C-alpha positions as CSV (number, residue, x, y, z in Angstrom):
1,X,0.0,0.0,0.0
2,X,1.4,3.4,-1.0
3,X,0.4,5.1,2.3
4,X,2.6,2.8,4.4
5,X,5.5,4.3,6.3
6,X,6.4,7.5,8.1
7,X,4.9,10.9,7.1
8,X,5.8,14.4,8.4
9,X,2.9,16.9,8.6
10,X,3.5,20.0,6.5
11,X,0.0,21.6,6.3
12,X,-2.9,21.9,8.7
13,X,-6.2,23.6,8.2
14,X,-9.3,23.3,10.4
15,X,-12.7,24.9,9.9
16,X,-11.2,27.1,7.2
17,X,-8.4,28.4,9.5
18,X,-4.8,27.7,8.4
19,X,-2.5,26.5,11.2
20,X,-5.2,26.7,13.8
21,X,-4.6,25.2,17.2
22,X,-4.3,21.5,16.5
23,X,-5.7,19.1,19.1
24,X,-4.8,15.9,17.2
25,X,-1.4,16.9,15.7
26,X,1.3,19.5,15.8
27,X,3.8,21.2,13.5
28,X,6.2,18.5,12.4
29,X,4.1,15.7,13.8
30,X,4.9,12.2,12.4
31,X,2.1,10.1,11.1
32,X,3.0,6.4,11.0
33,X,0.9,4.1,8.9
34,X,1.4,0.3,9.3
35,X,-1.2,-2.0,7.8
36,X,-4.5,-0.4,8.6
37,X,-3.3,1.3,11.8
38,X,-2.1,4.8,12.2
39,X,-0.2,6.6,15.0
40,X,0.6,10.3,15.4
41,X,3.3,11.8,17.6
42,X,5.7,14.6,17.8
43,X,9.3,13.2,17.5
44,X,10.4,12.0,20.9
45,X,7.1,13.1,22.3
46,X,3.8,11.5,23.5
47,X,1.2,9.9,21.3
48,X,-1.3,12.5,20.0
49,X,-3.8,10.2,18.4
50,X,-3.9,6.7,17.0
51,X,-6.4,4.2,15.6
52,X,-7.3,2.4,12.4
53,X,-8.5,3.3,8.9
54,X,-10.4,1.8,6.0
55,X,-9.7,2.8,2.4
56,X,-12.3,3.3,-0.3
57,X,-10.2,3.4,-3.4
58,X,-13.0,2.8,-5.8
59,X,-14.7,6.2,-5.2
60,X,-13.4,9.5,-6.7
61,X,-11.8,11.2,-5.0
62,X,-10.4,8.2,-3.1
63,X,-12.0,7.8,0.4
64,X,-10.6,6.9,3.7
65,X,-12.4,6.4,7.0
66,X,-10.4,7.2,10.1
67,X,-11.5,5.5,13.3
68,X,-9.6,7.0,16.3
69,X,-9.0,4.7,19.3
70,X,-8.0,7.6,21.6
71,X,-9.3,11.1,22.3
72,X,-12.7,12.7,22.1
73,X,-13.6,10.9,18.8
74,X,-12.6,7.4,19.9
75,X,-14.8,4.8,18.2
76,X,-16.3,7.4,15.8
77,X,-15.9,7.1,12.0
78,X,-14.3,10.2,10.5
79,X,-15.1,10.3,6.7
80,X,-12.4,11.6,4.5
81,X,-10.9,11.8,1.1
82,X,-7.2,11.6,0.1
83,X,-4.9,12.1,-2.8
84,X,-1.3,11.2,-3.5
85,X,1.0,14.1,-4.4
86,X,4.5,14.1,-5.7
87,X,6.5,13.0,-2.5
88,X,3.5,13.1,-0.3
89,X,-0.3,12.9,0.3
90,X,-3.1,15.1,1.5
91,X,-6.5,14.3,3.1
92,X,-9.6,16.3,3.9
93,X,-11.7,14.9,6.8
94,X,-15.2,15.8,7.9
95,X,-16.2,15.9,11.5
96,X,-17.9,12.7,12.7
97,X,-21.5,12.6,11.6
98,X,-20.9,14.8,8.5
99,X,-20.8,13.7,4.9
100,X,-17.5,12.8,3.3
101,X,-15.9,15.9,1.8
102,X,-16.1,16.2,-2.0
103,X,-13.0,18.3,-2.4
104,X,-9.9,19.5,-0.6
105,X,-11.0,23.1,-0.1
106,X,-11.7,22.8,3.7
107,X,-14.3,24.9,5.4
108,X,-16.6,24.5,8.4
109,X,-16.3,21.0,10.0
110,X,-13.5,19.9,7.7
111,X,-9.8,19.3,8.5
112,X,-7.2,19.3,5.8
113,X,-3.7,17.9,6.4
114,X,-0.7,17.4,4.0
115,X,2.3,15.2,4.6
116,X,5.7,14.4,3.0
117,X,7.8,11.3,3.6
118,X,9.6,11.5,6.9
């Protein structure tokens, strides 16, 4: 799977605000994807969030459902879309209970993150 490995966060937008206070990540946070599990931490720091995901590659844009196992959204499905970029990937995730985003523009109830290989 192309998403496997270590990724460093380089972009964060929440509710239309670029570089807002990030309760599930941090500048330079490392996302580790192994199998269908994910883990986010600051280098040499504590775990910020972790859980599992399910890919929906047959839809366009490609879908991904994040299921946090920690934090305020633990056990909830977070519908998202993702795309591969040269040297990285980006996803746009809606708040739990919202419809899956149709684009990467962000806005109210949507979080956009971009990553490069760590």
